[in-house]
N, C-alpha and C positions, 0 to 999 in steps of 0.2 A: 635483755635477759632471755625474754621467752624467744626473740630469733635464735640465738646463741643455743638454748636448748632444744630446740626444733632441728637444728643443723646436727647437734650431735645425735640427736635421737637416729635420724637418717644417717649419720656417719656410721653410727654402732648397727645398725639393721643391715648395711651394706657389706660390711666386713665381717659380720658374724659374732659381734661383741653382744654381751646382755647389757641394753640401755640402762635397767635398774640398777646395776653394781657401776657401771661408768659414771652414773649420775651421784652415787657416793664416794667415788674416788677425787685422788688429785689432779690438779690440772694439768701434772705431768701426762695421766693416762690420756684424759683429754687430747692432748696435744697429738698424743700417738695415735687416738683414734682418727682425726680430723687428717693426719698424715697420711695415715693408711689408704682412707677415702678418697681425698683429693689425688694420691697416685692411681687409685682404682679407677677413677671416675677418667682419668686421662688415658688410661688404657681401653677402656669399655667406649670412649669415643670415637676413638683410632679404627678399632674393630668393628664397632658400629658403621661406619664408613666403609670398611674393608666388606663386610658382608653386604650391604647396600649396593656397593657398587658392580662387585663380583656376581651378585643373584641377577642385577640387571641387563649387565652386558653380556654374561655368559651363558645364564640359566635361562634368558629370556623370563625373569619374573615381571608381573605386573608392579605397581606401585605398592599395593597392598601387600602382596609376595616379597618384595623385597625388605620392605618394613619387617616383616616377619622373620625374615633371615637375619636383619639387624639384632634385633631383640634375641633371636637363640644365639648368636654370635654373644650378644654383651652376657646372658646367661653363662656361658661357657667358659668366659673368660674370668667372671665373677667366682667361678667353682673352683677354677686352677688356682686362684690367686688366693683365694680362702685356704687351700692346704697347707699355705705356709703362714699367712697371718695367723690361724688359728693354730699353729704348732706351739707347744709349749716351750720345748727347745730346738734350737735350730739345729736338729741332726742332719748329719751329712747326705743321707740316703735322698730324701726329699728335697734338700738343697741342688742336689747334683742332677734329679730328676727335673727340677723345675729351670735350672739352666739350660738344659738341652732341649727341653720344650721352648724356653724363651728364645732360644737361638733359630729353631724352627720357625716357630711363630714369625719372629722380626725376619727371617728370608721369605717366608711365604707374604707376609703382608707388604715388605718391599717392592716384591714383585709385581704384585696384584695393583697396587697403589702406583708403580711407576708405570705399569700399561696403560693405567686410567691419566696419569700426570703427563706422559708422552703420548698421548693416544693420537695426536696429531703427526707426530714423529713416524709412529706406527704406521699409521696408515699409508703414511707416504712413501715409507719402506715397502708397505704391501704392494702399491701402485708398481714400484720399480719390480718387484719380484713376481706379480701378477704374468707379464709377458711369456716369461719361463713357462708357468703352471699352465698357461693357457696353450701355448704349444705342445705341453705334453699330455692334456688333455685332450684336443680337438681333434686329430687324426682319428683315435677311436670311435669318439662320439659321430663323427662326420661318416665314416667306413659303415657305421651301424643304418646311419639314414640312407646312405646310398644304396646299400643291401635291402633295407625296405623299399626303396623305388625301384630296384629290378625287380622285385617280387610283385609289386603294384603293376608295374609292366607286364610282367607276364600274364598275369591276372585278367589284365585289359585285353591283352591281345587272345586271350583263349575265349573272353566272351565275343570279342569282336568276331572272332572267327566261327561260334555258334550261331551269332547273328547274321553274317554273311549264308551260312548254310541254310537257315529258316528262311531269307529273302529271296534265295534261289531256287528253294523249292516251291516258296508261295507264287515266285514269278512264272514257275514252269506249271502250277496245277492252283490258279488260283481260287477255283472252284473243285469239289470233288461230287461226284455222284454216290446218293444214298439210295438204296434199292428197300421197296418195301411189298409186301404181299397181302393181299386181303383176300378171304375165302368167304364166300355167300352160301347157302345151303337154302334150296328151294323144296316144294313137294309136302308130304303129310307133316305133322308137327311132332311126330314120335309117339302119340299117344294110342298105342294098339296098333296101329296099321302095319302094312309090311313096308319093312324097310327099303324095298326095291324100289319102290316108288321115289326116294328122295336123289335129288340131285345137287352136287356142291360145284360151285364155280369157283376156280381161283384166278385174281387178278394181280398181275405183277406190274407195280408202277417204279418208276425211276425218279430222283429228284436234285437238282443240282443246288448244293449248299458252299457257302463260304469256306474255304480251306480252315480247319482249326488252329492250325499253326501258327494263324494272326495274333491268337490271344498271348501265344508267347513272346512275343517280340516287347510288349511294355515291361514285364519283369527284366529281361536281359537290358532293356534300355536304363533301367533304374539303377540296376547292379553296376552298369559301367559308368552311369553319372557316379553314383557313389564312390567307385574305385579314382575316378579323375577326381573328384573333389578331395578325396584322401590323399592323391599324390600332389595337388597343390598345397596341400598342408604341409606335406614333407618338403615339397620343395621352397616352402618359405621358410621353415625351422632351418634347411641346410643354408639358405642366405644367411639367417640372422644368428646362427649358430655360435659363433666367434662373441657379438655382443651379448647373448645370453648365458654365456660361459663366464662372460667377465662380470655381468651383473651377479651371478651366483655366488661367483668367489667374493666380489664386494659384501654381499646380505651374509655373508658368513662371516662369525667372530669367535673363531676355535680358540679356547685358551692355551694350548701348547702350540698352536699355530703362530700365536701372536707372541709367546714367550719365544717362540726360536727369532722370529723377526726382534724382537728386544734385545735377544743376545747379540744379533750381526749388529744393533746400531749399539750396543757397548763395545762390543770389538772392534768395531771402525771409529769408534769416537772417543777420546780421552776425558773430553769433558763430560759427556754422557754418563761414562764410568765413575769419575769421580762424585757427580750427582748421585747416582746410585747407592755408592760405597757412604757418602756422608747420608742418606737418607736411612740404609740398613742400619748403620753405625745409632743413628738416633734411636729406631724403633728397638734395637738391643738393649738402649741404655733405659728405655722406656719399660719395655718387658722385664728387665732385672731390677726396676728401680725398689720395688716392694723385696725382694730377695737381698738386695744389698743391706735395705735397711735393717733387715730381719739379723743379720749376721753381728753377733757383738753386741746386740742390743741389751741394756740393761733391764732387769726386773722390777716392773711397775706393784703398787699396790693393788692393782687389777689383777695379777698372776696373783699375790700373795692372798687375797681374798678368796681365789678361786682355789688354791691350795688348802688353805682352811676349810672352806666348805666340803672340799673331796675329803680329809682329817676326819671332821665332824659326822661326816656322812657315816665314814668307816666305824666311827665309835657306836653310832648308833647302831649299825648291823651287827656290832661284835654284842651290845648289851642286848638286843632282840635275840642274837643267836643263843646267849647266855639265857635268857629267860626261859627260852623254847626247850632248853637243854634240862633246864631245873625242872619245869613241868612233866 
């Protein structure tokens, strides 16, 4: 009995019913609460799987992010279903809106889950279509790398020309002559004596030193080595360009890209199309399970008690308003 009450309490909380009222109602009300909760749990589980798979495969969430997405999807589904469950009367507007939402959600869920279920087939088809994409992408990237290589060749030729000019100048003038002048003054010390007795002697010297342009060779050599290293890297990138593009395409799991591939698979295979239609139909019926149960549903004592509570509350408000007017 305790286990039954616990499940009834959880079911009431899930669909938005007041457990205290449900506990005092008939078994028919309890069965309806459990029926709604069971249908809602099925839909929650399906959309939890959809949210988890979609966030991991396409949004690249980690395990905790995927769990958070699953919880978010379940909360959204519960709120949508409660719009119908908590409706006192099965009015036309909410019913039509829920039916349309159910169709769209079923289609989206079928697409996402089919891309997960048919993942091996999708990946195989992507490999078949990859060669055409590589042929489309390869020429542009290859031409860009070749342009960069031409620019590097031009830069290397310029630097090597500068280096040849320096070597020619250094070979022609390995040393240069540096002139200096020394001035020596003899005679009095300039303390009150006649300046005519002072004698200045100027000595001119010349010294052979190494050509200073030699120091410019090392920076140019370093620049040439750096440019050649860049050229080798670009050459390697050009040789490995096709495998790099293939790896890049394999590493990308775009939702729309895989949706297009799935469309090609369904268009080429009647078996795959049939499996997708069956899966889509199952999701549609699950999405509309609660809605179909709500249509032409008989009133239970839970609805009667809610209406009685509302009437009693209205009477209390009327009496309160009358007493306030009299005062």
